[in-house]
N, CA, C, O and the ligand as a Tripos MOL2 file, in Angstrom:
@<TRIPOS>MOLECULE
protein
  245   243    62     0     0
PROTEIN
NO_CHARGES

@<TRIPOS>ATOM
      1 N          53.3070  -16.6920  -35.9760 N.3       1 MET1
      2 CA         52.0790  -16.3620  -36.7400 C.3       1 MET1
      3 C          52.3690  -15.2380  -37.6980 C.2       1 MET1
      4 O          52.8710  -14.1810  -37.3160 O.2       1 MET1
      5 N          52.0430  -15.4850  -38.9590 N.am      2 SER2
      6 CA         52.1790  -14.4010  -39.9290 C.3       2 SER2
      7 C          50.9860  -14.4000  -40.8850 C.2       2 SER2
      8 O          50.6050  -15.4200  -41.4600 O.2       2 SER2
      9 N          50.4350  -13.2370  -41.0170 N.am      3 ALA3
     10 CA         49.3040  -13.1070  -41.9330 C.3       3 ALA3
     11 C          49.7820  -12.5240  -43.2730 C.2       3 ALA3
     12 O          50.8130  -11.8570  -43.3540 O.2       3 ALA3
     13 N          49.0290  -12.7910  -44.2670 N.am      4 THR4
     14 CA         49.3390  -12.1830  -45.5510 C.3       4 THR4
     15 C          48.1260  -11.4070  -46.0490 C.2       4 THR4
     16 O          46.9790  -11.7370  -45.7490 O.2       4 THR4
     17 N          48.4130  -10.3940  -46.7970 N.am      5 VAL5
     18 CA         47.3420   -9.6350  -47.4590 C.3       5 VAL5
     19 C          47.6670   -9.5960  -48.9530 C.2       5 VAL5
     20 O          48.7800   -9.9070  -49.3780 O.2       5 VAL5
     21 N          46.6710   -9.2090  -49.7240 N.am      6 LYS6
     22 CA         46.9070   -9.0980  -51.1510 C.3       6 LYS6
     23 C          47.1660   -7.6650  -51.5240 C.2       6 LYS6
     24 O          46.4290   -6.7690  -51.1130 O.2       6 LYS6
     25 N          48.1920   -7.4400  -52.2890 N.am      7 CYS7
     26 CA         48.4850   -6.1060  -52.7930 C.3       7 CYS7
     27 C          47.3080   -5.5980  -53.5840 C.2       7 CYS7
     28 O          46.8920   -6.2390  -54.5500 O.2       7 CYS7
     29 N          46.7440   -4.4310  -53.1920 N.am      8 PRO8
     30 CA         45.5570   -3.9010  -53.8610 C.3       8 PRO8
     31 C          45.8260   -3.5770  -55.3490 C.2       8 PRO8
     32 O          44.9000   -3.5330  -56.1590 O.2       8 PRO8
     33 N          47.0700   -3.3580  -55.6790 N.am      9 THR9
     34 CA         47.4050   -2.9700  -57.0780 C.3       9 THR9
     35 C          47.5680   -4.1760  -57.9470 C.2       9 THR9
     36 O          46.9570   -4.2430  -59.0130 O.2       9 THR9
     37 N          48.3760   -5.1450  -57.5350 N.am     10 CYS10
     38 CA         48.6780   -6.2500  -58.4480 C.3      10 CYS10
     39 C          48.1800   -7.5910  -57.9290 C.2      10 CYS10
     40 O          48.2490   -8.5880  -58.6480 O.2      10 CYS10
     41 N          47.6800   -7.6420  -56.6960 N.am     11 GLY11
     42 CA         47.1040   -8.8800  -56.1810 C.3      11 GLY11
     43 C          48.0970   -9.8720  -55.6240 C.2      11 GLY11
     44 O          47.7180  -10.9800  -55.2420 O.2      11 GLY11
     45 N          49.3520   -9.4970  -55.5720 N.am     12 LYS12
     46 CA         50.3790  -10.3870  -55.0380 C.3      12 LYS12
     47 C          50.2370  -10.4970  -53.5290 C.2      12 LYS12
     48 O          49.8560   -9.5450  -52.8470 O.2      12 LYS12
     49 N          50.5590  -11.7020  -53.0190 N.am     13 ALA13
     50 CA         50.4810  -11.9070  -51.5720 C.3      13 ALA13
     51 C          51.6260  -11.1830  -50.8750 C.2      13 ALA13
     52 O          52.7890  -11.3100  -51.2600 O.2      13 ALA13
     53 N          51.2760  -10.4270  -49.8480 N.am     14 VAL14
     54 CA         52.2950   -9.6700  -49.1110 C.3      14 VAL14
     55 C          52.2120  -10.0850  -47.6370 C.2      14 VAL14
     56 O          51.1330  -10.0810  -47.0440 O.2      14 VAL14
     57 N          53.3570  -10.4410  -47.0570 N.am     15 ALA15
     58 CA         53.3830  -10.8030  -45.6380 C.3      15 ALA15
     59 C          53.1800   -9.5590  -44.7730 C.2      15 ALA15
     60 O          53.8380   -8.5330  -44.9510 O.2      15 ALA15
     61 N          52.2650   -9.6870  -43.8510 N.am     16 TRP16
     62 CA         51.9590   -8.5410  -42.9630 C.3      16 TRP16
     63 C          52.9590   -8.5150  -41.8170 C.2      16 TRP16
     64 O          52.6710   -8.9300  -40.6940 O.2      16 TRP16
     65 N          54.1470   -8.0100  -42.1450 N.am     17 THR17
     66 CA         55.2220   -7.9620  -41.1380 C.3      17 THR17
     67 C          55.8480   -6.5880  -41.1380 C.2      17 THR17
     68 O          55.6180   -5.7860  -42.0430 O.2      17 THR17
     69 N          56.6320   -6.3250  -40.1280 N.am     18 GLU18
     70 CA         57.3700   -5.0630  -40.0430 C.3      18 GLU18
     71 C          58.2850   -4.8350  -41.2210 C.2      18 GLU18
     72 O          58.5720   -3.7040  -41.6140 O.2      18 GLU18
     73 N          58.7470   -5.9810  -41.7890 N.am     19 ALA19
     74 CA         59.7170   -5.9070  -42.8800 C.3      19 ALA19
     75 C          59.0620   -5.3380  -44.1610 C.2      19 ALA19
     76 O          59.7330   -4.7600  -45.0160 O.2      19 ALA19
     77 N          57.7560   -5.5200  -44.2580 N.am     20 GLU20
     78 CA         57.0780   -5.0190  -45.4670 C.3      20 GLU20
     79 C          56.6610   -3.5610  -45.2530 C.2      20 GLU20
     80 O          55.5940   -3.2650  -44.7150 O.2      20 GLU20
     81 N          57.5130   -2.6990  -45.6810 N.am     21 LYS21
     82 CA         57.3160   -1.2700  -45.4180 C.3      21 LYS21
     83 C          56.0910   -0.6990  -46.1080 C.2      21 LYS21
     84 O          55.4700    0.2530  -45.6370 O.2      21 LYS21
     85 N          55.7590   -1.3170  -47.2530 N.am     22 TYR22
     86 CA         54.7170   -0.7210  -48.1010 C.3      22 TYR22
     87 C          53.3900   -1.4620  -47.9840 C.2      22 TYR22
     88 O          52.4670   -1.2020  -48.7560 O.2      22 TYR22
     89 N          53.2830   -2.3940  -47.0150 N.am     23 ARG23
     90 CA         52.0600   -3.1450  -46.8580 C.3      23 ARG23
     91 C          50.8620   -2.1840  -46.7120 C.2      23 ARG23
     92 O          51.0350   -1.1360  -46.0900 O.2      23 ARG23
     93 N          49.6990   -2.4620  -47.2270 N.am     24 PRO24
     94 CA         49.3510   -3.7280  -47.8600 C.3      24 PRO24
     95 C          49.8710   -3.8750  -49.2910 C.2      24 PRO24
     96 O          49.5280   -4.8430  -49.9690 O.2      24 PRO24
     97 N          50.6880   -2.9370  -49.7610 N.am     25 PHE25
     98 CA         51.2170   -3.0510  -51.1080 C.3      25 PHE25
     99 C          52.4950   -3.8930  -51.0770 C.2      25 PHE25
    100 O          53.1790   -3.9830  -50.0570 O.2      25 PHE25
    101 N          52.7990   -4.5150  -52.2410 N.am     26 CYS26
    102 CA         53.9750   -5.3720  -52.2990 C.3      26 CYS26
    103 C          55.2510   -4.5490  -52.4930 C.2      26 CYS26
    104 O          56.3530   -5.0130  -52.1970 O.2      26 CYS26
    105 N          55.0910   -3.3600  -52.9790 N.am     27 SER27
    106 CA         56.2800   -2.5460  -53.2820 C.3      27 SER27
    107 C          55.9010   -1.0790  -53.3090 C.2      27 SER27
    108 O          54.7240   -0.7200  -53.3570 O.2      27 SER27
    109 N          56.9180   -0.2440  -53.2760 N.am     28 GLU28
    110 CA         56.6580    1.2050  -53.3170 C.3      28 GLU28
    111 C          55.9330    1.5630  -54.6260 C.2      28 GLU28
    112 O          55.0500    2.4190  -54.6630 O.2      28 GLU28
    113 N          56.3430    0.8790  -55.6790 N.am     29 ARG29
    114 CA         55.7390    1.1780  -56.9800 C.3      29 ARG29
    115 C          54.2260    0.9510  -56.9710 C.2      29 ARG29
    116 O          53.4600    1.7930  -57.4400 O.2      29 ARG29
    117 N          53.8040   -0.2030  -56.4280 N.am     30 CYS30
    118 CA         52.3890   -0.4660  -56.3660 C.3      30 CYS30
    119 C          51.6590    0.5520  -55.4970 C.2      30 CYS30
    120 O          50.5190    0.9190  -55.7790 O.2      30 CYS30
    121 N          52.3230    1.0020  -54.4450 N.am     31 LYS31
    122 CA         51.6980    2.0030  -53.5840 C.3      31 LYS31
    123 C          51.4880    3.3060  -54.3480 C.2      31 LYS31
    124 O          50.4210    3.9160  -54.2790 O.2      31 LYS31
    125 N          52.4930    3.7090  -55.0560 N.am     32 LEU32
    126 CA         52.4190    4.9530  -55.8210 C.3      32 LEU32
    127 C          51.3870    4.8600  -56.9200 C.2      32 LEU32
    128 O          50.6740    5.8270  -57.1850 O.2      32 LEU32
    129 N          51.2970    3.7160  -57.5630 N.am     33 ILE33
    130 CA         50.2820    3.5340  -58.5980 C.3      33 ILE33
    131 C          48.9030    3.7130  -57.9970 C.2      33 ILE33
    132 O          48.0550    4.4010  -58.5650 O.2      33 ILE33
    133 N          48.6790    3.0930  -56.8490 N.am     34 ASP34
    134 CA         47.3710    3.1660  -56.2060 C.3      34 ASP34
    135 C          47.0500    4.6190  -55.7980 C.2      34 ASP34
    136 O          45.9310    5.0910  -55.9970 O.2      34 ASP34
    137 N          48.0180    5.2990  -55.2420 N.am     35 LEU35
    138 CA         47.7890    6.6860  -54.8400 C.3      35 LEU35
    139 C          47.5250    7.5730  -56.0550 C.2      35 LEU35
    140 O          46.7070    8.4910  -56.0010 O.2      35 LEU35
    141 N          48.2240    7.2890  -57.1400 N.am     36 GLY36
    142 CA         48.0320    8.0530  -58.3370 C.3      36 GLY36
    143 C          46.6250    7.9020  -58.8960 C.2      36 GLY36
    144 O          46.0190    8.8610  -59.3740 O.2      36 GLY36
    145 N          46.1230    6.6810  -58.8250 N.am     37 GLU37
    146 CA         44.7740    6.4520  -59.3300 C.3      37 GLU37
    147 C          43.7470    7.1410  -58.4450 C.2      37 GLU37
    148 O          42.7160    7.6110  -58.9260 O.2      37 GLU37
    149 N          44.0260    7.1980  -57.1800 N.am     38 TRP38
    150 CA         43.1510    7.9100  -56.2610 C.3      38 TRP38
    151 C          43.0790    9.3840  -56.6470 C.2      38 TRP38
    152 O          41.9960    9.9660  -56.7050 O.2      38 TRP38
    153 N          44.2320    9.9780  -56.9090 N.am     39 ALA39
    154 CA         44.2760   11.4090  -57.1360 C.3      39 ALA39
    155 C          43.6620   11.7890  -58.4580 C.2      39 ALA39
    156 O          43.0100   12.8290  -58.5530 O.2      39 ALA39
    157 N          43.8490   10.9820  -59.4810 N.am     40 SER40
    158 CA         43.3920   11.3610  -60.8150 C.3      40 SER40
    159 C          42.2060   10.5370  -61.2840 C.2      40 SER40
    160 O          41.7960   10.6250  -62.4420 O.2      40 SER40
    161 N          41.6600    9.7400  -60.3850 N.am     41 GLY41
    162 CA         40.6090    8.7950  -60.7850 C.3      41 GLY41
    163 C          39.3020    9.4360  -61.2110 C.2      41 GLY41
    164 O          39.1630    9.8210  -62.3720 O.2      41 GLY41
    165 N          38.3300    9.5640  -60.2980 N.am     42 SER42
    166 CA         36.9920    9.9380  -60.6950 C.3      42 SER42
    167 C          36.8350   11.4410  -60.8610 C.2      42 SER42
    168 O          35.8460   11.9100  -61.4250 O.2      42 SER42
    169 N          37.8020   12.1870  -60.3730 N.am     43 TYR43
    170 CA         37.6670   13.6220  -60.4760 C.3      43 TYR43
    171 C          38.3080   14.1240  -61.7680 C.2      43 TYR43
    172 O          39.4860   14.4790  -61.7840 O.2      43 TYR43
    173 N          37.5510   14.1530  -62.8190 N.am     44 ALA44
    174 CA         38.0420   14.6150  -64.1070 C.3      44 ALA44
    175 C          37.9070   16.1290  -64.1990 C.2      44 ALA44
    176 O          36.8170   16.6830  -64.0560 O.2      44 ALA44
    177 N          39.0120   16.7690  -64.4340 N.am     45 ILE45
    178 CA         38.9710   18.2250  -64.5590 C.3      45 ILE45
    179 C          38.6340   18.5890  -66.0060 C.2      45 ILE45
    180 O          39.3170   18.1420  -66.9280 O.2      45 ILE45
    181 N          37.6020   19.3830  -66.2140 N.am     46 PRO46
    182 CA         37.2710   19.8070  -67.5820 C.3      46 PRO46
    183 C          38.3990   20.5770  -68.2120 C.2      46 PRO46
    184 O          38.7410   21.6750  -67.7730 O.2      46 PRO46
    185 N          38.9710   20.0020  -69.2350 N.am     47 ALA47
    186 CA         40.1800   20.5780  -69.8290 C.3      47 ALA47
    187 C          39.8450   21.6230  -70.8810 C.2      47 ALA47
    188 O          40.6510   22.5110  -71.1610 O.2      47 ALA47
    189 N          38.6480   21.5150  -71.4680 N.am     48 GLU48
    190 CA         38.3430   22.3980  -72.5930 C.3      48 GLU48
    191 C          37.4080   23.5380  -72.1760 C.2      48 GLU48
    192 O          36.3830   23.7880  -72.8100 O.2      48 GLU48
    193 N          37.7990   24.2330  -71.0690 N.am     49 SER49
    194 CA         37.0070   25.3910  -70.6940 C.3      49 SER49
    195 C          37.8790   26.6310  -70.9630 C.2      49 SER49
    196 O          38.3880   27.2470  -70.0270 O.2      49 SER49
    197 N          38.0380   26.9730  -72.1860 N.am     50 ASN50
    198 CA         38.8700   28.1060  -72.5740 C.3      50 ASN50
    199 C          38.0180   29.0510  -73.4150 C.2      50 ASN50
    200 O          37.9390   28.9140  -74.6360 O.2      50 ASN50
    201 N          37.3810   30.0110  -72.7460 N.am     51 PRO51
    202 CA         36.4420   30.9430  -73.4270 C.3      51 PRO51
    203 C          37.1320   31.7690  -74.5400 C.2      51 PRO51
    204 O          36.5060   32.1160  -75.5410 O.2      51 PRO51
    205 N          38.3970   32.0680  -74.3510 N.am     52 LYS52
    206 CA         39.1010   32.8770  -75.3460 C.3      52 LYS52
    207 C          39.1570   32.1640  -76.7010 C.2      52 LYS52
    208 O          39.0210   32.7750  -77.7610 O.2      52 LYS52
    209 N          39.3630   30.8510  -76.6210 N.am     53 GLU53
    210 CA         39.4600   30.1050  -77.8450 C.3      53 GLU53
    211 C          38.1370   30.1660  -78.6200 C.2      53 GLU53
    212 O          38.1190   30.2330  -79.8490 O.2      53 GLU53
    213 N          37.0330   30.1410  -77.8640 N.am     54 HIS54
    214 CA         35.7310   30.2090  -78.4950 C.3      54 HIS54
    215 C          35.5400   31.5530  -79.1780 C.2      54 HIS54
    216 O          35.0290   31.6140  -80.2960 O.2      54 HIS54
    217 N          35.9400   32.6180  -78.5240 N.am     55 GLU55
    218 CA         35.8010   33.9490  -79.1010 C.3      55 GLU55
    219 C          36.5860   34.0480  -80.4030 C.2      55 GLU55
    220 O          36.0850   34.5550  -81.4060 O.2      55 GLU55
    221 N          37.7960   33.5700  -80.3750 N.am     56 ASN56
    222 CA         38.6230   33.6200  -81.5760 C.3      56 ASN56
    223 C          37.9940   32.9160  -82.7610 C.2      56 ASN56
    224 O          37.9900   33.4320  -83.8790 O.2      56 ASN56
    225 N          37.4630   31.7290  -82.5040 N.am     57 SER57
    226 CA         36.9270   30.9710  -83.6320 C.3      57 SER57
    227 C          35.6760   31.6410  -84.1680 C.2      57 SER57
    228 O          35.3690   31.5180  -85.3530 O.2      57 SER57
    229 N          34.9450   32.3520  -83.3080 N.am     58 GLN58
    230 CA         33.7550   33.0750  -83.7570 C.3      58 GLN58
    231 C          34.1580   34.2640  -84.6260 C.2      58 GLN58
    232 O          33.5030   34.5720  -85.6210 O.2      58 GLN58
    233 N          35.2360   34.9190  -84.2370 N.am     59 ASP59
    234 CA         35.6970   36.0520  -85.0480 C.3      59 ASP59
    235 C          36.0480   35.6490  -86.4400 C.2      59 ASP59
    236 O          35.7780   36.3760  -87.3960 O.2      59 ASP59
    237 N          36.6480   34.4940  -86.5650 N.am     60 GLU60
    238 CA         37.0730   34.0560  -87.8770 C.3      60 GLU60
    239 C          35.8800   33.7170  -88.7590 C.2      60 GLU60
    240 O          35.9530   33.7840  -89.9860 O.2      60 GLU60
    241 N          34.7780   33.3500  -88.1070 N.am     61 PHE61
    242 CA         33.5790   33.0640  -88.9100 C.3      61 PHE61
    243 C          32.9530   34.4000  -89.3400 C.2      61 PHE61
    244 O          31.9310   34.4110  -90.0260 O.2      61 PHE61
    245 ZN         51.8210   -5.0820  -55.9660 Zn       62 ZN62
@<TRIPOS>BOND
     1     1     2 1
     2     2     3 1
     3     3     4 2
     4     3     5 am
     5     5     6 1
     6     6     7 1
     7     7     8 2
     8     7     9 am
     9     9    10 1
    10    10    11 1
    11    11    12 2
    12    11    13 am
    13    13    14 1
    14    14    15 1
    15    15    16 2
    16    15    17 am
    17    17    18 1
    18    18    19 1
    19    19    20 2
    20    19    21 am
    21    21    22 1
    22    22    23 1
    23    23    24 2
    24    23    25 am
    25    25    26 1
    26    26    27 1
    27    27    28 2
    28    27    29 am
    29    29    30 1
    30    30    31 1
    31    31    32 2
    32    31    33 am
    33    33    34 1
    34    34    35 1
    35    35    36 2
    36    35    37 am
    37    37    38 1
    38    38    39 1
    39    39    40 2
    40    39    41 am
    41    41    42 1
    42    42    43 1
    43    43    44 2
    44    43    45 am
    45    45    46 1
    46    46    47 1
    47    47    48 2
    48    47    49 am
    49    49    50 1
    50    50    51 1
    51    51    52 2
    52    51    53 am
    53    53    54 1
    54    54    55 1
    55    55    56 2
    56    55    57 am
    57    57    58 1
    58    58    59 1
    59    59    60 2
    60    59    61 am
    61    61    62 1
    62    62    63 1
    63    63    64 2
    64    63    65 am
    65    65    66 1
    66    66    67 1
    67    67    68 2
    68    67    69 am
    69    69    70 1
    70    70    71 1
    71    71    72 2
    72    71    73 am
    73    73    74 1
    74    74    75 1
    75    75    76 2
    76    75    77 am
    77    77    78 1
    78    78    79 1
    79    79    80 2
    80    79    81 am
    81    81    82 1
    82    82    83 1
    83    83    84 2
    84    83    85 am
    85    85    86 1
    86    86    87 1
    87    87    88 2
    88    87    89 am
    89    89    90 1
    90    90    91 1
    91    91    92 2
    92    91    93 am
    93    93    94 1
    94    94    95 1
    95    95    96 2
    96    95    97 am
    97    97    98 1
    98    98    99 1
    99    99   100 2
   100    99   101 am
   101   101   102 1
   102   102   103 1
   103   103   104 2
   104   103   105 am
   105   105   106 1
   106   106   107 1
   107   107   108 2
   108   107   109 am
   109   109   110 1
   110   110   111 1
   111   111   112 2
   112   111   113 am
   113   113   114 1
   114   114   115 1
   115   115   116 2
   116   115   117 am
   117   117   118 1
   118   118   119 1
   119   119   120 2
   120   119   121 am
   121   121   122 1
   122   122   123 1
   123   123   124 2
   124   123   125 am
   125   125   126 1
   126   126   127 1
   127   127   128 2
   128   127   129 am
   129   129   130 1
   130   130   131 1
   131   131   132 2
   132   131   133 am
   133   133   134 1
   134   134   135 1
   135   135   136 2
   136   135   137 am
   137   137   138 1
   138   138   139 1
   139   139   140 2
   140   139   141 am
   141   141   142 1
   142   142   143 1
   143   143   144 2
   144   143   145 am
   145   145   146 1
   146   146   147 1
   147   147   148 2
   148   147   149 am
   149   149   150 1
   150   150   151 1
   151   151   152 2
   152   151   153 am
   153   153   154 1
   154   154   155 1
   155   155   156 2
   156   155   157 am
   157   157   158 1
   158   158   159 1
   159   159   160 2
   160   159   161 am
   161   161   162 1
   162   162   163 1
   163   163   164 2
   164   163   165 am
   165   165   166 1
   166   166   167 1
   167   167   168 2
   168   167   169 am
   169   169   170 1
   170   170   171 1
   171   171   172 2
   172   171   173 am
   173   173   174 1
   174   174   175 1
   175   175   176 2
   176   175   177 am
   177   177   178 1
   178   178   179 1
   179   179   180 2
   180   179   181 am
   181   181   182 1
   182   182   183 1
   183   183   184 2
   184   183   185 am
   185   185   186 1
   186   186   187 1
   187   187   188 2
   188   187   189 am
   189   189   190 1
   190   190   191 1
   191   191   192 2
   192   191   193 am
   193   193   194 1
   194   194   195 1
   195   195   196 2
   196   195   197 am
   197   197   198 1
   198   198   199 1
   199   199   200 2
   200   199   201 am
   201   201   202 1
   202   202   203 1
   203   203   204 2
   204   203   205 am
   205   205   206 1
   206   206   207 1
   207   207   208 2
   208   207   209 am
   209   209   210 1
   210   210   211 1
   211   211   212 2
   212   211   213 am
   213   213   214 1
   214   214   215 1
   215   215   216 2
   216   215   217 am
   217   217   218 1
   218   218   219 1
   219   219   220 2
   220   219   221 am
   221   221   222 1
   222   222   223 1
   223   223   224 2
   224   223   225 am
   225   225   226 1
   226   226   227 1
   227   227   228 2
   228   227   229 am
   229   229   230 1
   230   230   231 1
   231   231   232 2
   232   231   233 am
   233   233   234 1
   234   234   235 1
   235   235   236 2
   236   235   237 am
   237   237   238 1
   238   238   239 1
   239   239   240 2
   240   239   241 am
   241   241   242 1
   242   242   243 1
   243   243   244 2
@<TRIPOS>SUBSTRUCTURE
     1 MET1         2 RESIDUE 1 A MET
     2 SER2         6 RESIDUE 1 A SER
     3 ALA3        10 RESIDUE 1 A ALA
     4 THR4        14 RESIDUE 1 A THR
     5 VAL5        18 RESIDUE 1 A VAL
     6 LYS6        22 RESIDUE 1 A LYS
     7 CYS7        26 RESIDUE 1 A CYS
     8 PRO8        30 RESIDUE 1 A PRO
     9 THR9        34 RESIDUE 1 A THR
    10 CYS10       38 RESIDUE 1 A CYS
    11 GLY11       42 RESIDUE 1 A GLY
    12 LYS12       46 RESIDUE 1 A LYS
    13 ALA13       50 RESIDUE 1 A ALA
    14 VAL14       54 RESIDUE 1 A VAL
    15 ALA15       58 RESIDUE 1 A ALA
    16 TRP16       62 RESIDUE 1 A TRP
    17 THR17       66 RESIDUE 1 A THR
    18 GLU18       70 RESIDUE 1 A GLU
    19 ALA19       74 RESIDUE 1 A ALA
    20 GLU20       78 RESIDUE 1 A GLU
    21 LYS21       82 RESIDUE 1 A LYS
    22 TYR22       86 RESIDUE 1 A TYR
    23 ARG23       90 RESIDUE 1 A ARG
    24 PRO24       94 RESIDUE 1 A PRO
    25 PHE25       98 RESIDUE 1 A PHE
    26 CYS26      102 RESIDUE 1 A CYS
    27 SER27      106 RESIDUE 1 A SER
    28 GLU28      110 RESIDUE 1 A GLU
    29 ARG29      114 RESIDUE 1 A ARG
    30 CYS30      118 RESIDUE 1 A CYS
    31 LYS31      122 RESIDUE 1 A LYS
    32 LEU32      126 RESIDUE 1 A LEU
    33 ILE33      130 RESIDUE 1 A ILE
    34 ASP34      134 RESIDUE 1 A ASP
    35 LEU35      138 RESIDUE 1 A LEU
    36 GLY36      142 RESIDUE 1 A GLY
    37 GLU37      146 RESIDUE 1 A GLU
    38 TRP38      150 RESIDUE 1 A TRP
    39 ALA39      154 RESIDUE 1 A ALA
    40 SER40      158 RESIDUE 1 A SER
    41 GLY41      162 RESIDUE 1 A GLY
    42 SER42      166 RESIDUE 1 A SER
    43 TYR43      170 RESIDUE 1 A TYR
    44 ALA44      174 RESIDUE 1 A ALA
    45 ILE45      178 RESIDUE 1 A ILE
    46 PRO46      182 RESIDUE 1 A PRO
    47 ALA47      186 RESIDUE 1 A ALA
    48 GLU48      190 RESIDUE 1 A GLU
    49 SER49      194 RESIDUE 1 A SER
    50 ASN50      198 RESIDUE 1 A ASN
    51 PRO51      202 RESIDUE 1 A PRO
    52 LYS52      206 RESIDUE 1 A LYS
    53 GLU53      210 RESIDUE 1 A GLU
    54 HIS54      214 RESIDUE 1 A HIS
    55 GLU55      218 RESIDUE 1 A GLU
    56 ASN56      222 RESIDUE 1 A ASN
    57 SER57      226 RESIDUE 1 A SER
    58 GLN58      230 RESIDUE 1 A GLN
    59 ASP59      234 RESIDUE 1 A ASP
    60 GLU60      238 RESIDUE 1 A GLU
    61 PHE61      242 RESIDUE 1 A PHE
    62 ZN62       245 GROUP 0 **** ****
């Protein structure tokens, strides 16, 4: 008996066996891609919060 799952990243069928180290992902690459999206996904860090830059531009005006 062997079950298969679909790789969450690329949708490829992956055998659910001991041999598949990265299951449910088909490969290490797909696993890393998925983890990366988790880390940088919905939590957007506001990049333009630099008060000094605002002060400088006001001085020039
Ligand atoms: Zn994959």
